[in-house]
N, CA, C and O atoms as a GROMACS GRO file, in nm:
protein
  608
    1MET      N    1  -5.634   1.534   0.871
    1MET     CA    2  -5.518   1.545   0.789
    1MET      C    3  -5.482   1.690   0.764
    1MET      O    4  -5.366   1.722   0.740
    2SER      N    5  -5.580   1.779   0.768
    2SER     CA    6  -5.554   1.921   0.748
    2SER      C    7  -5.472   1.979   0.862
    2SER      O    8  -5.397   2.074   0.842
    3GLU      N    9  -5.484   1.922   0.983
    3GLU     CA   10  -5.404   1.969   1.097
    3GLU      C   11  -5.257   1.942   1.073
    3GLU      O   12  -5.172   2.025   1.106
    4GLN      N   13  -5.226   1.826   1.016
    4GLN     CA   14  -5.086   1.794   0.987
    4GLN      C   15  -5.030   1.888   0.883
    4GLN      O   16  -4.915   1.931   0.892
    5THR      N   17  -5.110   1.922   0.785
    5THR     CA   18  -5.066   2.014   0.680
    5THR      C   19  -5.039   2.151   0.741
    5THR      O   20  -4.939   2.215   0.710
    6GLU      N   21  -5.129   2.195   0.828
    6GLU     CA   22  -5.111   2.325   0.894
    6GLU      C   23  -4.987   2.324   0.981
    6GLU      O   24  -4.912   2.421   0.982
    7ASN      N   25  -4.964   2.212   1.056
    7ASN     CA   26  -4.846   2.201   1.142
    7ASN      C   27  -4.719   2.204   1.057
    7ASN      O   28  -4.621   2.268   1.094
    8THR      N   29  -4.722   2.133   0.943
    8THR     CA   30  -4.604   2.129   0.856
    8THR      C   31  -4.577   2.267   0.800
    8THR      O   32  -4.461   2.310   0.794
    9GLU      N   33  -4.681   2.338   0.757
    9GLU     CA   34  -4.663   2.473   0.704
    9GLU      C   35  -4.616   2.568   0.814
    9GLU      O   36  -4.533   2.655   0.789
   10GLY      N   37  -4.670   2.550   0.937
   10GLY     CA   38  -4.630   2.635   1.050
   10GLY      C   39  -4.484   2.609   1.086
   10GLY      O   40  -4.410   2.702   1.116
   11ASP      N   41  -4.444   2.481   1.085
   11ASP     CA   42  -4.305   2.447   1.115
   11ASP      C   43  -4.212   2.504   1.009
   11ASP      O   44  -4.103   2.553   1.041
   12GLY      N   45  -4.253   2.496   0.882
   12GLY     CA   46  -4.171   2.550   0.773
   12GLY      C   47  -4.156   2.700   0.785
   12GLY      O   48  -4.047   2.754   0.763
   13LEU      N   49  -4.264   2.769   0.820
   13LEU     CA   50  -4.260   2.914   0.836
   13LEU      C   51  -4.171   2.952   0.954
   13LEU      O   52  -4.093   3.046   0.947
   14ARG      N   53  -4.185   2.876   1.064
   14ARG     CA   54  -4.103   2.902   1.183
   14ARG      C   55  -3.954   2.884   1.150
   14ARG      O   56  -3.871   2.966   1.190
   15GLU      N   57  -3.922   2.778   1.078
   15GLU     CA   58  -3.782   2.752   1.042
   15GLU      C   59  -3.727   2.863   0.953
   15GLU      O   60  -3.614   2.906   0.972
   16ARG      N   61  -3.807   2.909   0.856
   16ARG     CA   62  -3.761   3.017   0.768
   16ARG      C   63  -3.738   3.145   0.845
   16ARG      O   64  -3.639   3.215   0.825
   17LEU      N   65  -3.832   3.177   0.935
   17LEU     CA   66  -3.817   3.299   1.016
   17LEU      C   67  -3.694   3.290   1.107
   17LEU      O   68  -3.621   3.387   1.125
   18GLN      N   69  -3.673   3.170   1.163
   18GLN     CA   70  -3.559   3.150   1.251
   18GLN      C   71  -3.430   3.165   1.170
   18GLN      O   72  -3.336   3.230   1.216
   19LYS      N   73  -3.424   3.106   1.053
   19LYS     CA   74  -3.305   3.113   0.969
   19LYS      C   75  -3.278   3.257   0.928
   19LYS      O   76  -3.164   3.302   0.932
   20GLN      N   77  -3.383   3.330   0.888
   20GLN     CA   78  -3.366   3.469   0.848
   20GLN      C   79  -3.319   3.554   0.967
   20GLN      O   80  -3.236   3.643   0.951
   21GLY      N   81  -3.372   3.525   1.084
   21GLY     CA   82  -3.331   3.600   1.203
   21GLY      C   83  -3.185   3.574   1.237
   21GLY      O   84  -3.112   3.667   1.273
   22GLU      N   85  -3.143   3.450   1.226
   22GLU     CA   86  -3.004   3.416   1.254
   22GLU      C   87  -2.911   3.484   1.154
   22GLU      O   88  -2.805   3.536   1.191
   23GLU      N   89  -2.951   3.482   1.027
   23GLU     CA   90  -2.868   3.547   0.924
   23GLU      C   91  -2.859   3.697   0.948
   23GLU      O   92  -2.752   3.755   0.935
   24THR      N   93  -2.970   3.759   0.984
   24THR     CA   94  -2.972   3.902   1.009
   24THR      C   95  -2.883   3.937   1.128
   24THR      O   96  -2.806   4.033   1.124
   25LEU      N   97  -2.894   3.857   1.236
   25LEU     CA   98  -2.810   3.883   1.354
   25LEU      C   99  -2.662   3.863   1.320
   25LEU      O  100  -2.577   3.940   1.366
   26GLY      N  101  -2.631   3.763   1.241
   26GLY     CA  102  -2.493   3.739   1.200
   26GLY      C  103  -2.438   3.856   1.120
   26GLY      O  104  -2.325   3.899   1.141
   27GLN      N  105  -2.519   3.908   1.026
   27GLN     CA  106  -2.476   4.022   0.946
   27GLN      C  107  -2.457   4.146   1.033
   27GLN      O  108  -2.361   4.222   1.014
   28LEU      N  109  -2.546   4.166   1.129
   28LEU     CA  110  -2.536   4.282   1.218
   28LEU      C  111  -2.410   4.272   1.304
   28LEU      O  112  -2.339   4.371   1.322
   29ALA      N  113  -2.382   4.151   1.357
   29ALA     CA  114  -2.262   4.133   1.439
   29ALA      C  115  -2.136   4.154   1.356
   29ALA      O  116  -2.042   4.218   1.402
   30ALA      N  117  -2.135   4.101   1.234
   30ALA     CA  118  -2.018   4.119   1.147
   30ALA      C  119  -1.998   4.267   1.116
   30ALA      O  120  -1.886   4.318   1.117
   31GLY      N  121  -2.107   4.335   1.088
   31GLY     CA  122  -2.098   4.478   1.060
   31GLY      C  123  -2.045   4.556   1.179
   31GLY      O  124  -1.965   4.648   1.163
   32LEU      N  125  -2.090   4.520   1.299
   32LEU     CA  126  -2.043   4.590   1.419
   32LEU      C  127  -1.894   4.563   1.444
   32LEU      O  128  -1.820   4.654   1.482
   33LEU      N  129  -1.852   4.439   1.423
   33LEU     CA  130  -1.711   4.406   1.446
   33LEU      C  131  -1.620   4.474   1.344
   33LEU      O  132  -1.505   4.505   1.374
   34GLU      N  133  -1.672   4.496   1.223
   34GLU     CA  134  -1.592   4.563   1.121
   34GLU      C  135  -1.590   4.715   1.142
   34GLU      O  136  -1.503   4.783   1.086
   35SER      N  137  -1.679   4.766   1.217
   35SER     CA  138  -1.687   4.910   1.239
   35SER      C  139  -1.569   4.957   1.324
   35SER      O  140  -1.547   4.904   1.432
   36PRO      N  141  -1.494   5.056   1.277
   36PRO     CA  142  -1.380   5.106   1.353
   36PRO      C  143  -1.422   5.169   1.486
   36PRO      O  144  -1.347   5.164   1.583
   37LEU      N  145  -1.539   5.227   1.490
   37LEU     CA  146  -1.587   5.290   1.613
   37LEU      C  147  -1.611   5.185   1.721
   37LEU      O  148  -1.569   5.202   1.835
   38VAL      N  149  -1.678   5.075   1.685
   38VAL     CA  150  -1.706   4.967   1.780
   38VAL      C  151  -1.575   4.901   1.820
   38VAL      O  152  -1.555   4.866   1.937
   39HIS      N  153  -1.485   4.883   1.724
   39HIS     CA  154  -1.356   4.822   1.753
   39HIS      C  155  -1.278   4.905   1.855
   39HIS      O  156  -1.221   4.850   1.949
   40LYS      N  157  -1.275   5.035   1.837
   40LYS     CA  158  -1.206   5.123   1.931
   40LYS      C  159  -1.272   5.120   2.069
   40LYS      O  160  -1.204   5.122   2.171
   41ALA      N  161  -1.405   5.114   2.070
   41ALA     CA  162  -1.478   5.111   2.197
   41ALA      C  163  -1.446   4.982   2.272
   41ALA      O  164  -1.423   4.986   2.394
   42LEU      N  165  -1.443   4.869   2.203
   42LEU     CA  166  -1.410   4.742   2.267
   42LEU      C  167  -1.266   4.743   2.318
   42LEU      O  168  -1.240   4.700   2.430
   43ALA      N  169  -1.174   4.792   2.237
   43ALA     CA  170  -1.034   4.798   2.279
   43ALA      C  171  -1.020   4.888   2.402
   43ALA      O  172  -0.947   4.855   2.495
   44GLY      N  173  -1.091   5.000   2.402
   44GLY     CA  174  -1.086   5.090   2.518
   44GLY      C  175  -1.144   5.024   2.642
   44GLY      O  176  -1.093   5.043   2.753
   45ALA      N  177  -1.252   4.948   2.625
   45ALA     CA  178  -1.314   4.880   2.740
   45ALA      C  179  -1.218   4.776   2.797
   45ALA      O  180  -1.206   4.763   2.919
   46PHE      N  181  -1.150   4.702   2.710
   46PHE     CA  182  -1.055   4.602   2.759
   46PHE      C  183  -0.935   4.668   2.828
   46PHE      O  184  -0.886   4.618   2.929
   47ASP      N  185  -0.888   4.781   2.772
   47ASP     CA  186  -0.778   4.853   2.836
   47ASP      C  187  -0.820   4.905   2.974
   47ASP      O  188  -0.744   4.896   3.071
   48ALA      N  189  -0.940   4.959   2.981
   48ALA     CA  190  -0.991   5.011   3.109
   48ALA      C  191  -1.003   4.897   3.211
   48ALA      O  192  -0.972   4.914   3.329
   49ARG      N  193  -1.049   4.783   3.164
   49ARG     CA  194  -1.062   4.667   3.254
   49ARG      C  195  -0.925   4.625   3.306
   49ARG      O  196  -0.911   4.595   3.425
   50GLU      N  197  -0.824   4.623   3.219
   50GLU     CA  198  -0.690   4.584   3.260
   50GLU      C  199  -0.633   4.683   3.362
   50GLU      O  200  -0.573   4.644   3.461
   51LYS      N  201  -0.654   4.811   3.336
   51LYS     CA  202  -0.604   4.913   3.430
   51LYS      C  203  -0.676   4.905   3.565
   51LYS      O  204  -0.615   4.922   3.670
   52ALA      N  205  -0.805   4.878   3.561
   52ALA     CA  206  -0.881   4.865   3.685
   52ALA      C  207  -0.832   4.743   3.764
   52ALA      O  208  -0.822   4.748   3.887
   53THR      N  209  -0.801   4.636   3.694
   53THR     CA  210  -0.749   4.516   3.760
   53THR      C  211  -0.614   4.544   3.825
   53THR      O  212  -0.588   4.503   3.938
   54GLN      N  213  -0.528   4.616   3.753
   54GLN     CA  214  -0.397   4.651   3.808
   54GLN      C  215  -0.411   4.742   3.930
   54GLN      O  216  -0.341   4.724   4.030
   55ALA      N  217  -0.502   4.838   3.922
   55ALA     CA  218  -0.524   4.928   4.034
   55ALA      C  219  -0.577   4.852   4.155
   55ALA      O  220  -0.538   4.878   4.269
   56GLN      N  221  -0.667   4.759   4.129
   56GLN     CA  222  -0.723   4.678   4.237
   56GLN      C  223  -0.614   4.594   4.303
   56GLN      O  224  -0.608   4.586   4.425
   57GLU      N  225  -0.527   4.532   4.222
   57GLU     CA  226  -0.419   4.452   4.278
   57GLU      C  227  -0.323   4.538   4.359
   57GLU      O  228  -0.275   4.495   4.464
   58ALA      N  229  -0.295   4.660   4.312
   58ALA     CA  230  -0.207   4.750   4.386
   58ALA      C  231  -0.270   4.789   4.520
   58ALA      O  232  -0.202   4.794   4.622
   59ALA      N  233  -0.400   4.817   4.518
   59ALA     CA  234  -0.469   4.853   4.642
   59ALA      C  235  -0.473   4.736   4.739
   59ALA      O  236  -0.452   4.754   4.859
   60MET      N  237  -0.498   4.619   4.688
   60MET     CA  238  -0.500   4.501   4.774
   60MET      C  239  -0.361   4.474   4.832
   60MET      O  240  -0.348   4.436   4.948
   61GLY      N  241  -0.258   4.494   4.750
   61GLY     CA  242  -0.121   4.477   4.798
   61GLY      C  243  -0.087   4.577   4.906
   61GLY      O  244  -0.020   4.543   5.003
   62ALA      N  245  -0.133   4.701   4.889
   62ALA     CA  246  -0.106   4.805   4.990
   62ALA      C  247  -0.174   4.770   5.122
   62ALA      O  248  -0.123   4.804   5.229
   63LEU      N  249  -0.288   4.703   5.115
   63LEU     CA  250  -0.360   4.663   5.237
   63LEU      C  251  -0.313   4.526   5.287
   63LEU      O  252  -0.366   4.473   5.385
   64ASN      N  253  -0.214   4.470   5.218
   64ASN     CA  254  -0.160   4.339   5.253
   64ASN      C  255  -0.267   4.230   5.245
   64ASN      O  256  -0.271   4.139   5.328
   65LEU      N  257  -0.353   4.241   5.145
   65LEU     CA  258  -0.458   4.142   5.120
   65LEU      C  259  -0.428   4.070   4.989
   65LEU      O  260  -0.377   4.133   4.897
   66PRO      N  261  -0.458   3.944   4.978
   66PRO     CA  262  -0.431   3.872   4.853
   66PRO      C  263  -0.529   3.915   4.744
   66PRO      O  264  -0.647   3.940   4.769
   67SER      N  265  -0.477   3.922   4.622
   67SER     CA  266  -0.562   3.956   4.509
   67SER      C  267  -0.626   3.829   4.454
   67SER      O  268  -0.596   3.718   4.499
   68ALA      N  269  -0.716   3.847   4.358
   68ALA     CA  270  -0.780   3.731   4.296
   68ALA      C  271  -0.675   3.645   4.226
   68ALA      O  272  -0.685   3.523   4.227
   69ALA      N  273  -0.575   3.709   4.164
   69ALA     CA  274  -0.469   3.634   4.098
   69ALA      C  275  -0.388   3.553   4.199
   69ALA      O  276  -0.350   3.438   4.173
   70ASP      N  277  -0.362   3.614   4.316
   70ASP     CA  278  -0.290   3.541   4.422
   70ASP      C  279  -0.369   3.419   4.467
   70ASP      O  280  -0.314   3.311   4.484
   71LEU      N  281  -0.498   3.438   4.486
   71LEU     CA  282  -0.583   3.327   4.528
   71LEU      C  283  -0.590   3.218   4.422
   71LEU      O  284  -0.593   3.100   4.454
   72GLU      N  285  -0.593   3.259   4.296
   72GLU     CA  286  -0.597   3.162   4.187
   72GLU      C  287  -0.467   3.081   4.182
   72GLU      O  288  -0.469   2.959   4.165
   73ARG      N  289  -0.353   3.150   4.198
   73ARG     CA  290  -0.224   3.081   4.202
   73ARG      C  291  -0.219   2.983   4.318
   73ARG      O  292  -0.175   2.869   4.303
   74LEU      N  293  -0.264   3.029   4.433
   74LEU     CA  294  -0.266   2.943   4.551
   74LEU      C  295  -0.357   2.822   4.530
   74LEU      O  296  -0.323   2.711   4.570
   75THR      N  297  -0.471   2.844   4.469
   75THR     CA  298  -0.564   2.735   4.441
   75THR      C  299  -0.500   2.632   4.349
   75THR      O  300  -0.514   2.512   4.370
   76ARG      N  301  -0.430   2.679   4.246
   76ARG     CA  302  -0.363   2.587   4.154
   76ARG      C  303  -0.256   2.506   4.226
   76ARG      O  304  -0.242   2.386   4.202
   77ARG      N  305  -0.180   2.572   4.314
   77ARG     CA  306  -0.075   2.502   4.387
   77ARG      C  307  -0.134   2.397   4.482
   77ARG      O  308  -0.082   2.287   4.495
   78VAL      N  309  -0.245   2.433   4.549
   78VAL     CA  310  -0.310   2.337   4.640
   78VAL      C  311  -0.362   2.217   4.561
   78VAL      O  312  -0.349   2.103   4.606
   79ARG      N  313  -0.421   2.243   4.444
   79ARG     CA  314  -0.468   2.132   4.361
   79ARG      C  315  -0.352   2.043   4.319
   79ARG      O  316  -0.363   1.920   4.321
   80SER      N  317  -0.242   2.106   4.280
   80SER     CA  318  -0.124   2.029   4.240
   80SER      C  319  -0.073   1.943   4.355
   80SER      O  320  -0.042   1.826   4.336
   81LEU      N  321  -0.065   2.002   4.473
   81LEU     CA  322  -0.021   1.927   4.590
   81LEU      C  323  -0.118   1.814   4.623
   81LEU      O  324  -0.077   1.705   4.662
   82SER      N  325  -0.246   1.841   4.608
   82SER     CA  326  -0.347   1.739   4.635
   82SER      C  327  -0.331   1.621   4.540
   82SER      O  328  -0.340   1.506   4.582
   83GLN      N  329  -0.307   1.650   4.413
   83GLN     CA  330  -0.287   1.543   4.316
   83GLN      C  331  -0.160   1.464   4.348
   83GLN      O  332  -0.159   1.341   4.337
   84ARG      N  333  -0.054   1.534   4.386
   84ARG     CA  334   0.069   1.464   4.422
   84ARG      C  335   0.048   1.376   4.545
   84ARG      O  336   0.095   1.262   4.550
   85LEU      N  337  -0.024   1.429   4.643
   85LEU     CA  338  -0.051   1.352   4.764
   85LEU      C  339  -0.133   1.228   4.732
   85LEU      O  340  -0.108   1.120   4.787
   86GLU      N  341  -0.231   1.241   4.645
   86GLU     CA  342  -0.310   1.125   4.605
   86GLU      C  343  -0.222   1.020   4.539
   86GLU      O  344  -0.239   0.901   4.562
   87GLY      N  345  -0.127   1.066   4.456
   87GLY     CA  346  -0.034   0.973   4.393
   87GLY      C  347   0.051   0.901   4.496
   87GLY      O  348   0.075   0.781   4.484
   88ILE      N  349   0.097   0.974   4.596
   88ILE     CA  350   0.178   0.914   4.702
   88ILE      C  351   0.094   0.814   4.780
   88ILE      O  352   0.141   0.704   4.812
   89GLU      N  353  -0.030   0.850   4.812
   89GLU     CA  354  -0.118   0.759   4.884
   89GLU      C  355  -0.142   0.631   4.805
   89GLU      O  356  -0.141   0.521   4.861
   90ASP      N  357  -0.162   0.645   4.674
   90ASP     CA  358  -0.180   0.527   4.590
   90ASP      C  359  -0.055   0.440   4.592
   90ASP      O  360  -0.064   0.317   4.599
   91GLY      N  361   0.062   0.503   4.585
   91GLY     CA  362   0.187   0.428   4.590
   91GLY      C  363   0.204   0.355   4.722
   91GLY      O  364   0.248   0.240   4.724
   92VAL      N  365   0.169   0.422   4.832
   92VAL     CA  366   0.180   0.358   4.964
   92VAL      C  367   0.083   0.240   4.974
   92VAL      O  368   0.117   0.136   5.029
   93ASP      N  369  -0.038   0.257   4.921
   93ASP     CA  370  -0.135   0.147   4.922
   93ASP      C  371  -0.083   0.027   4.844
   93ASP      O  372  -0.096  -0.087   4.888
   94LYS      N  373  -0.025   0.053   4.725
   94LYS     CA  374   0.030  -0.056   4.644
   94LYS      C  375   0.145  -0.124   4.717
   94LYS      O  376   0.155  -0.246   4.716
   95LEU      N  377   0.231  -0.044   4.780
   95LEU     CA  378   0.343  -0.099   4.855
   95LEU      C  379   0.294  -0.183   4.972
   95LEU      O  380   0.349  -0.290   4.999
   96ASP      N  381   0.192  -0.136   5.040
   96ASP     CA  382   0.134  -0.210   5.152
   96ASP      C  383   0.077  -0.344   5.105
   96ASP      O  384   0.095  -0.446   5.171
   97GLU      N  385   0.010  -0.343   4.991
   97GLU     CA  386  -0.045  -0.467   4.935
   97GLU      C  387   0.067  -0.564   4.898
   97GLU      O  388   0.056  -0.685   4.922
   98ARG      N  389   0.174  -0.511   4.840
   98ARG     CA  390   0.287  -0.598   4.802
   98ARG      C  391   0.355  -0.655   4.925
   98ARG      O  392   0.394  -0.772   4.925
   99LEU      N  393   0.370  -0.574   5.029
   99LEU     CA  394   0.433  -0.622   5.152
   99LEU      C  395   0.347  -0.728   5.219
   99LEU      O  396   0.399  -0.824   5.277
  100ALA      N  397   0.216  -0.711   5.212
  100ALA     CA  398   0.126  -0.810   5.272
  100ALA      C  399   0.133  -0.943   5.198
  100ALA      O  400   0.109  -1.048   5.257
  101ALA      N  401   0.166  -0.938   5.069
  101ALA     CA  402   0.172  -1.060   4.989
  101ALA      C  403   0.305  -1.134   5.004
  101ALA      O  404   0.317  -1.248   4.959
  102LEU      N  405   0.406  -1.071   5.065
  102LEU     CA  406   0.536  -1.136   5.081
  102LEU      C  407   0.526  -1.255   5.176
  102LEU      O  408   0.438  -1.258   5.262
  103PRO      N  409   0.616  -1.354   5.160
  103PRO     CA  410   0.610  -1.474   5.246
  103PRO      C  411   0.626  -1.442   5.395
  103PRO      O  412   0.566  -1.511   5.478
  104GLY      N  413   0.703  -1.343   5.430
  104GLY     CA  414   0.723  -1.309   5.571
  104GLY      C  415   0.620  -1.212   5.622
  104GLY      O  416   0.649  -1.131   5.710
  105ALA      N  417   0.499  -1.219   5.568
  105ALA     CA  418   0.397  -1.122   5.606
  105ALA      C  419   0.352  -1.139   5.751
  105ALA      O  420   0.302  -1.044   5.810
  106GLY      N  421   0.369  -1.260   5.810
  106GLY     CA  422   0.326  -1.284   5.947
  106GLY      C  423   0.435  -1.249   6.048
  106GLY      O  424   0.446  -1.314   6.152
  107ILE      N  425   0.514  -1.148   6.019
  107ILE     CA  426   0.626  -1.111   6.106
  107ILE      C  427   0.576  -1.071   6.245
  107ILE      O  428   0.638  -1.108   6.345
  108GLU      N  429   0.468  -0.999   6.251
  108GLU     CA  430   0.419  -0.954   6.382
  108GLU      C  431   0.380  -1.072   6.470
  108GLU      O  432   0.408  -1.074   6.590
  109GLU      N  433   0.315  -1.170   6.409
  109GLU     CA  434   0.278  -1.288   6.487
  109GLU      C  435   0.403  -1.364   6.533
  109GLU      O  436   0.411  -1.412   6.646
  110ARG      N  437   0.501  -1.373   6.441
  110ARG     CA  438   0.625  -1.442   6.476
  110ARG      C  439   0.699  -1.369   6.587
  110ARG      O  440   0.752  -1.431   6.679
  111LEU      N  441   0.703  -1.236   6.578
  111LEU     CA  442   0.769  -1.158   6.684
  111LEU      C  443   0.696  -1.175   6.817
  111LEU      O  444   0.760  -1.182   6.922
  112GLY      N  445   0.565  -1.180   6.812
  112GLY     CA  446   0.487  -1.202   6.934
  112GLY      C  447   0.520  -1.337   6.997
  112GLY      O  448   0.532  -1.348   7.119
  113GLY      N  449   0.536  -1.439   6.913
  113GLY     CA  450   0.573  -1.572   6.963
  113GLY      C  451   0.712  -1.572   7.024
  113GLY      O  452   0.735  -1.634   7.128
  114ILE      N  453   0.804  -1.502   6.960
  114ILE     CA  454   0.941  -1.493   7.013
  114ILE      C  455   0.941  -1.421   7.147
  114ILE      O  456   1.009  -1.463   7.240
  115GLU      N  457   0.866  -1.313   7.157
  115GLU     CA  458   0.858  -1.239   7.284
  115GLU      C  459   0.801  -1.328   7.394
  115GLU      O  460   0.848  -1.324   7.508
  116ALA      N  461   0.700  -1.405   7.361
  116ALA     CA  462   0.641  -1.494   7.462
  116ALA      C  463   0.742  -1.599   7.506
  116ALA      O  464   0.751  -1.630   7.625
  117ALA      N  465   0.819  -1.654   7.411
  117ALA     CA  466   0.921  -1.754   7.445
  117ALA      C  467   1.030  -1.693   7.531
  117ALA      O  468   1.077  -1.756   7.626
  118LEU      N  469   1.070  -1.570   7.499
  118LEU     CA  470   1.173  -1.502   7.580
  118LEU      C  471   1.122  -1.475   7.721
  118LEU      O  472   1.197  -1.490   7.818
  119GLU      N  473   0.999  -1.437   7.732
  119GLU     CA  474   0.943  -1.412   7.866
  119GLU      C  475   0.939  -1.542   7.947
  119GLU      O  476   0.969  -1.543   8.066
  120LYS      N  477   0.902  -1.651   7.881
  120LYS     CA  478   0.898  -1.781   7.949
  120LYS      C  479   1.038  -1.820   7.995
  120LYS      O  480   1.056  -1.866   8.108
  121LEU      N  481   1.139  -1.802   7.908
  121LEU     CA  482   1.277  -1.833   7.946
  121LEU      C  483   1.324  -1.745   8.061
  121LEU      O  484   1.391  -1.792   8.152
  122GLY      N  485   1.288  -1.618   8.056
  122GLY     CA  486   1.324  -1.526   8.164
  122GLY      C  487   1.265  -1.570   8.297
  122GLY      O  488   1.332  -1.564   8.400
  123ASN      N  489   1.141  -1.614   8.294
  123ASN     CA  490   1.076  -1.663   8.416
  123ASN      C  491   1.145  -1.788   8.469
  123ASN      O  492   1.164  -1.803   8.590
  124GLU      N  493   1.184  -1.878   8.378
  124GLU     CA  494   1.254  -1.999   8.421
  124GLU      C  495   1.390  -1.967   8.480
  124GLU      O  496   1.429  -2.025   8.581
  125VAL      N  497   1.463  -1.874   8.418
  125VAL     CA  498   1.595  -1.833   8.472
  125VAL      C  499   1.576  -1.770   8.609
  125VAL      O  500   1.656  -1.796   8.700
  126GLU      N  501   1.476  -1.690   8.626
  126GLU     CA  502   1.448  -1.626   8.755
  126GLU      C  503   1.416  -1.732   8.860
  126GLU      O  504   1.462  -1.722   8.974
  127ALA      N  505   1.339  -1.833   8.823
  127ALA     CA  506   1.305  -1.941   8.917
  127ALA      C  507   1.431  -2.018   8.957
  127ALA      O  508   1.447  -2.054   9.073
  128LEU      N  509   1.521  -2.044   8.860
  128LEU     CA  510   1.647  -2.113   8.892
  128LEU      C  511   1.736  -2.028   8.981
  128LEU      O  512   1.801  -2.080   9.072
  129ARG      N  513   1.740  -1.899   8.956
  129ARG     CA  514   1.821  -1.808   9.037
  129ARG      C  515   1.774  -1.808   9.182
  129ARG      O  516   1.855  -1.800   9.274
  130LYS      N  517   1.645  -1.816   9.201
  130LYS     CA  518   1.590  -1.818   9.336
  130LYS      C  519   1.626  -1.948   9.409
  130LYS      O  520   1.638  -1.948   9.532
  131LYS      N  521   1.644  -2.057   9.336
  131LYS     CA  522   1.678  -2.185   9.396
  131LYS      C  523   1.827  -2.192   9.435
  131LYS      O  524   1.864  -2.269   9.523
  132LEU      N  525   1.909  -2.114   9.370
  132LEU     CA  526   2.053  -2.115   9.400
  132LEU      C  527   2.080  -2.046   9.532
  132LEU      O  528   1.999  -1.965   9.578
  133PRO      N  529   2.196  -2.079   9.598
  133PRO     CA  530   2.229  -2.013   9.723
  133PRO      C  531   2.253  -1.863   9.700
  133PRO      O  532   2.286  -1.820   9.589
  134ALA      N  533   2.236  -1.786   9.807
  134ALA     CA  534   2.247  -1.642   9.798
  134ALA      C  535   2.390  -1.599   9.767
  134ALA      O  536   2.409  -1.505   9.690
  135THR      N  537   2.492  -1.665   9.826
  135THR     CA  538   2.630  -1.627   9.798
  135THR      C  539   2.691  -1.732   9.708
  135THR      O  540   2.675  -1.852   9.731
  136PRO      N  541   2.760  -1.688   9.607
  136PRO     CA  542   2.821  -1.786   9.517
  136PRO      C  543   2.937  -1.855   9.587
  136PRO      O  544   3.004  -1.793   9.670
  137PRO      N  545   2.964  -1.981   9.557
  137PRO     CA  546   3.076  -2.051   9.620
  137PRO      C  547   3.208  -1.989   9.576
  137PRO      O  548   3.221  -1.940   9.464
  138LYS      N  549   3.308  -1.993   9.669
  138LYS     CA  550   3.440  -1.938   9.637
  138LYS      C  551   3.510  -2.033   9.544
  138LYS      O  552   3.504  -2.156   9.558
  139ARG      N  553   3.575  -1.974   9.449
  139ARG     CA  554   3.648  -2.054   9.352
  139ARG      C  555   3.793  -2.066   9.397
  139ARG      O  556   3.851  -1.973   9.453
  140ALA      N  557   3.848  -2.179   9.372
  140ALA     CA  558   3.990  -2.199   9.404
  140ALA      C  559   4.072  -2.133   9.296
  140ALA      O  560   4.041  -2.144   9.178
  141ALA      N  561   4.177  -2.065   9.339
  141ALA     CA  562   4.263  -1.998   9.243
  141ALA      C  563   4.338  -2.103   9.164
  141ALA      O  564   4.378  -2.205   9.219
  142PRO      N  565   4.358  -2.081   9.038
  142PRO     CA  566   4.432  -2.176   8.958
  142PRO      C  567   4.574  -2.192   9.014
  142PRO      O  568   4.630  -2.097   9.070
  143LYS      N  569   4.631  -2.310   9.000
  143LYS     CA  570   4.762  -2.343   9.058
  143LYS      C  571   4.872  -2.259   8.997
  143LYS      O  572   4.964  -2.219   9.068
  144ARG      N  573   4.866  -2.231   8.872
  144ARG     CA  574   4.971  -2.151   8.808
  144ARG      C  575   4.971  -2.010   8.864
  144ARG      O  576   5.077  -1.954   8.892
  145ALA      N  577   4.856  -1.952   8.882
  145ALA     CA  578   4.851  -1.817   8.936
  145ALA      C  579   4.902  -1.816   9.079
  145ALA      O  580   4.971  -1.722   9.118
  146ALA      N  581   4.870  -1.919   9.157
  146ALA     CA  582   4.918  -1.928   9.294
  146ALA      C  583   5.068  -1.945   9.296
  146ALA      O  584   5.134  -1.887   9.382
  147ALA      N  585   5.124  -2.023   9.204
  147ALA     CA  586   5.266  -2.044   9.198
  147ALA      C  587   5.339  -1.917   9.162
  147ALA      O  588   5.446  -1.890   9.215
  148LYS      N  589   5.284  -1.840   9.074
  148LYS     CA  590   5.347  -1.713   9.036
  148LYS      C  591   5.348  -1.617   9.154
  148LYS      O  592   5.445  -1.544   9.176
  149ARG      N  593   5.240  -1.618   9.228
  149ARG     CA  594   5.234  -1.528   9.343
  149ARG      C  595   5.335  -1.572   9.450
  149ARG      O  596   5.397  -1.489   9.516
  150ALA      N  597   5.352  -1.700   9.464
  150ALA     CA  598   5.445  -1.748   9.564
  150ALA      C  599   5.588  -1.717   9.521
  150ALA      O  600   5.673  -1.692   9.607
  151ALA      N  601   5.616  -1.719   9.394
  151ALA     CA  602   5.751  -1.692   9.345
  151ALA      C  603   5.787  -1.546   9.353
  151ALA      O  604   5.905  -1.513   9.360
  152SER      N  605   5.694  -1.460   9.352
  152SER     CA  606   5.727  -1.318   9.356
  152SER      C  607   5.745  -1.267   9.492
  152SER      O  608   5.774  -1.148   9.510
   0.00000   0.00000   0.00000
């Protein structure tokens, strides 16, 4: 039982030390942020970073190379296009499912049957044509047309 007491006291001491350390770090950070010297140093560092970024972009532009900002813009546009394409694909899939559910969904089979029937009819017409004489019989001219020709 003494081990549990020691563990409890050790845990309590650890928690107090941790809490005191966190409070001390918080006070130190607050003090640094309130310090005008640290504030000026941070502002100067951010300004220097911005100027370096601008200089880098200008150099990359002079070399006709894309900057990180250009690549980021391009990445966003590609993602946007990808999402739009996925939406279109989903729409096409839904449309395909709806078309498959329509009563005339067996159109391809029906067209195949019609083509087969047309081919059969074509073969029969060809067979009949072969049975007919090679020269068509001469037709007699209608009597009225003959009479008109005779009158002129």
